[in-house]
C-alpha positions in Angstrom: 154.0 28.6 -47.5 152.3 30.8 -50.1 153.1 33.9 -47.9 156.7 32.8 -47.6 157.0 32.5 -51.4 155.3 35.9 -51.9 157.8 37.5 -49.4 160.7 35.9 -51.2 159.4 37.2 -54.5 159.2 40.7 -53.1 162.7 40.5 -51.7 164.0 39.3 -55.0 162.3 42.1 -57.0 163.6 44.7 -54.5 167.2 43.3 -54.8 167.1 43.6 -58.6 165.3 46.9 -58.8 167.3 48.8 -56.2 170.6 48.9 -58.1 168.8 49.8 -61.3 167.0 52.7 -59.5 170.3 53.9 -58.1 172.1 53.7 -61.5 169.3 55.2 -63.5 168.2 57.8 -61.0 167.7 61.1 -62.7 166.1 64.4 -61.7 168.0 67.2 -59.9 170.3 66.2 -57.0 168.1 66.1 -53.8 170.2 68.3 -51.6 170.9 72.0 -51.8 173.6 74.1 -50.1 173.3 78.0 -50.4 176.2 80.3 -50.7 176.4 84.1 -51.1 175.6 84.0 -54.9 174.8 80.3 -55.6 172.6 77.4 -54.8 174.7 74.2 -55.0 172.7 71.0 -55.7 174.3 67.7 -54.9 173.7 64.1 -53.8 174.2 63.0 -50.2 177.6 61.4 -50.9 178.9 64.7 -52.4 178.1 66.7 -49.3 181.6 67.0 -48.0 183.0 67.6 -51.5 180.4 70.3 -52.2 181.1 72.0 -48.9 184.8 72.0 -49.6 184.1 73.5 -53.0 181.8 76.3 -51.9 184.7 78.6 -50.9 186.4 78.0 -54.2 183.3 78.7 -56.2 182.7 82.0 -54.5 186.3 83.2 -54.7 186.6 82.2 -58.4 183.3 83.9 -59.1 184.4 87.1 -57.5 187.7 87.1 -59.3 186.2 86.5 -62.7 183.6 89.2 -62.1 186.4 91.6 -61.3 188.4 90.7 -64.4 185.4 91.5 -66.6 184.3 94.6 -64.7 181.1 93.0 -63.4 179.5 93.3 -60.0 178.8 89.9 -58.5 175.2 88.8 -58.9 173.0 86.2 -57.3 170.3 83.7 -58.2 172.7 81.3 -59.8 172.7 77.6 -59.5 175.3 74.8 -59.9 174.4 71.1 -60.2 177.0 68.5 -59.4 175.7 65.3 -61.1 176.6 61.7 -60.2 175.2 60.0 -63.2 174.9 60.7 -66.9 171.1 60.6 -67.0 171.0 63.3 -64.4 173.6 65.3 -66.3 171.9 65.1 -69.6 168.5 65.8 -68.2 169.4 69.5 -68.0 170.4 69.6 -71.7 169.7 66.3 -73.5 171.6 67.4 -76.6 174.8 67.1 -74.6 175.2 63.4 -74.8 178.9 63.0 -75.7 180.8 61.2 -72.9 183.7 63.6 -73.0 181.5 66.6 -72.0 182.2 67.3 -68.3 180.3 70.5 -67.8 178.3 73.3 -69.5 176.7 76.6 -68.7 173.2 77.8 -69.5 173.6 81.5 -69.0 169.9 82.4 -69.8 169.0 80.3 -66.7 172.1 81.3 -64.7 172.8 77.6 -64.4 176.0 75.5 -64.5 175.8 71.7 -64.8 178.9 69.6 -63.9 179.8 66.0 -63.7 181.3 65.0 -60.4 185.0 64.2 -60.5 184.3 60.5 -60.1 181.7 60.5 -62.9 183.9 62.6 -65.3 187.0 60.6 -64.2 189.0 63.8 -63.6 191.1 65.1 -60.8 189.9 67.8 -58.4 192.2 70.2 -60.1 190.7 69.5 -63.5 187.2 69.8 -62.0 188.0 73.3 -60.7 189.3 74.4 -64.1 186.1 73.2 -65.7 184.1 75.0 -63.0 186.0 78.3 -63.7 185.6 77.9 -67.4 181.8 77.7 -67.1 181.7 80.5 -64.5 183.4 82.7 -67.1 180.6 81.9 -69.6 178.0 82.7 -67.0 179.6 86.1 -66.0 180.4 87.2 -69.5 176.9 86.5 -70.8 175.4 88.3 -67.8 177.6 91.3 -68.4 176.5 91.5 -72.1 172.9 91.0 -71.2 170.3 91.0 -73.9 172.9 91.8 -76.6 174.6 88.3 -76.1 174.4 87.8 -79.8 177.1 90.4 -80.2 179.5 88.2 -78.1 181.8 86.4 -80.5 182.4 82.7 -79.8 186.2 83.2 -80.0 186.0 86.0 -77.3 183.7 83.9 -75.1 185.9 80.8 -75.2 189.2 82.7 -75.1 188.3 84.5 -71.9 186.9 81.3 -70.4 190.3 79.6 -71.0 192.2 82.5 -69.6 190.0 82.7 -66.5 190.3 78.9 -66.0 194.0 78.8 -66.6 193.6 76.1 -69.2 196.6 76.7 -71.4 198.5 73.4 -72.0 201.5 72.3 -74.0 199.2 71.0 -76.8 197.9 74.5 -77.2 201.5 75.8 -77.8 202.0 72.9 -80.2 198.9 73.9 -82.1 200.3 77.5 -82.6 203.7 76.1 -83.6 202.0 73.9 -86.2 199.9 76.9 -87.4 203.0 79.1 -87.8 205.0 76.5 -89.6 202.5 74.7 -91.7 199.2 76.7 -92.1 197.5 79.9 -91.3 195.2 81.1 -88.5 191.6 80.3 -88.8 189.8 83.6 -89.8 188.1 85.0 -86.7 185.0 85.7 -88.7 184.7 81.9 -89.1 184.9 81.6 -85.3 182.3 84.2 -84.5 179.3 81.9 -84.1 180.8 78.4 -83.9 184.0 76.4 -83.7 185.2 73.6 -86.0 184.2 70.0 -85.2 187.4 68.3 -86.3 189.7 67.8 -83.3 192.8 69.4 -84.7 191.0 72.5 -86.0 189.0 72.8 -82.8 192.3 72.7 -80.8 193.7 75.5 -82.9 190.5 77.5 -82.6 190.7 77.4 -78.8 194.5 78.1 -78.8 194.3 81.1 -81.1 191.2 82.5 -79.2 193.1 82.3 -75.9 196.2 83.8 -77.5 194.3 86.7 -79.2 192.3 87.6 -76.1 195.5 87.6 -74.1 197.1 89.9 -76.7 194.1 92.3 -76.5 194.3 92.4 -72.7 198.0 93.4 -72.9 197.5 95.8 -75.7 194.5 97.6 -74.2 195.3 97.3 -70.5 192.6 96.7 -67.9 190.4 99.8 -68.2 190.0 99.8 -72.0 189.7 96.0 -72.1 186.8 96.0 -69.6 185.1 98.7 -71.6 184.7 96.2 -74.5 182.3 94.2 -72.4 180.3 97.3 -71.4 180.2 98.3 -75.1 178.7 95.1 -76.2 176.1 95.5 -73.4 175.2 98.8 -75.0 174.9 97.3 -78.4 178.3 98.1 -80.0 180.0 95.2 -81.9 183.3 94.1 -80.5 185.2 94.4 -83.7 184.1 98.0 -84.1 185.1 98.8 -80.6 188.6 97.3 -81.1 189.2 99.3 -84.3 188.2 102.5 -82.5 190.3 101.7 -79.4 193.5 100.8 -81.3 193.0 103.1 -84.2 193.4 100.4 -86.9 191.0 98.1 -88.8 190.3 94.8 -87.1 192.2 92.9 -89.8 195.4 94.9 -89.0 194.9 94.1 -85.3 194.8 90.4 -86.2 198.0 90.8 -88.3 199.7 92.5 -85.4 198.7 89.6 -83.1 199.9 87.0 -85.7 203.2 88.8 -85.9 203.7 88.3 -82.2 202.7 84.7 -82.4 205.1 84.1 -85.3 207.9 85.7 -83.4 207.2 83.5 -80.4 206.4 80.2 -82.1 208.4 80.3 -85.4 211.3 78.0 -86.3 214.1 80.1 -84.7 212.4 80.9 -81.4 211.3 77.3 -81.0 214.8 75.9 -81.8 216.5 78.4 -79.4 214.0 78.1 -76.6 214.9 76.5 -73.2 212.0 74.1 -73.6 213.3 72.8 -76.9 216.8 72.5 -75.5 215.7 70.3 -72.7 213.4 68.4 -75.1 216.4 67.8 -77.3 218.6 66.7 -74.4 215.9 64.3 -73.2 215.5 62.9 -76.7 219.3 62.4 -77.0 219.3 60.5 -73.6 216.4 58.3 -74.8 218.1 57.6 -78.2 221.4 56.8 -76.4 219.6 54.5 -74.0 217.9 52.7 -76.8 221.1 52.4 -78.8 222.9 51.0 -75.7 220.1 48.6 -75.1 220.3 47.4 -78.7 224.0 47.1 -78.5 223.7 45.1 -75.2 221.1 42.8 -76.8 223.3 42.3 -79.8 226.3 41.5 -77.6 224.3 39.0 -75.5 223.1 37.3 -78.7 226.6 37.1 -80.0 227.9 35.7 -76.7 225.1 33.1 -76.7 225.9 32.1 -80.3 229.6 31.8 -79.4 228.7 29.6 -76.4 226.5 27.3 -78.4 229.2 27.1 -81.1 231.8 26.2 -78.4 229.5 23.5 -77.0 229.1 22.0 -80.4 232.9 21.8 -80.9 233.4 20.2 -77.4 230.6 17.7 -78.0 232.1 16.9 -81.4 235.5 16.3 -79.9 234.4 13.9 -77.2 231.9 11.9 -79.2 
């Protein structure tokens, strides 16, 4: 009898402890899948997903390297995490629930939440992956002079390489043109604002300015900027020499383009605004018709009740 009670106690402890161990399990994912330039770490239930992502990882990596004039390099690692403890173990300071991935370029490491943990689609996961790959490649390209890499350039290129431009970014630039001014790029050199609206503008104008530089300098001269930082030449000095203007004038030229694209007249005459206005008119018409229908039904009901009262009065 005592042995039976002891066995039941062991079973009960195991039943309670097993889910806790699974939920609180930390440490690196136990399985590893090698590719040409990466070691992919994952849990058993992510094996099929990781295998399907391996080709995307390598192709994205090669494309980003080519866009920045960098030869693909090895000894990189990507961790796909299934719980927050495991995710934060690589960098405990990243505790915010909205963070879905980060890169540690000095360790050639990328840490990502799995799509189920981050509650994002596969498409959004891939965009985050490409964003972090861009950070990894750009920091590798600059090498020991990574402190010369402005935050606005790092984040702007990451957004471009990940294809992360959205309508809210366009709205941020419209709001900037109509109601405020660009955030000075010297303020975005080392860090971005914490306030959500300012942060959105910082990312949007970084993307827009980097895209402007790409189109202005063309591929060969743009790639030379990265090589210049590797050799210890500040980015702003390189831009001034390449364009033949002070950096402040380059920023003014960019802002002129932004104002032409996102000012009042361009916005009001754009196809997007036209269809937005048409959609808004349809919505307003629908709501007005719905209100009129409701008022008519209320009127009919009131008339019916009044008629019934008259009839009841006549026959009583």
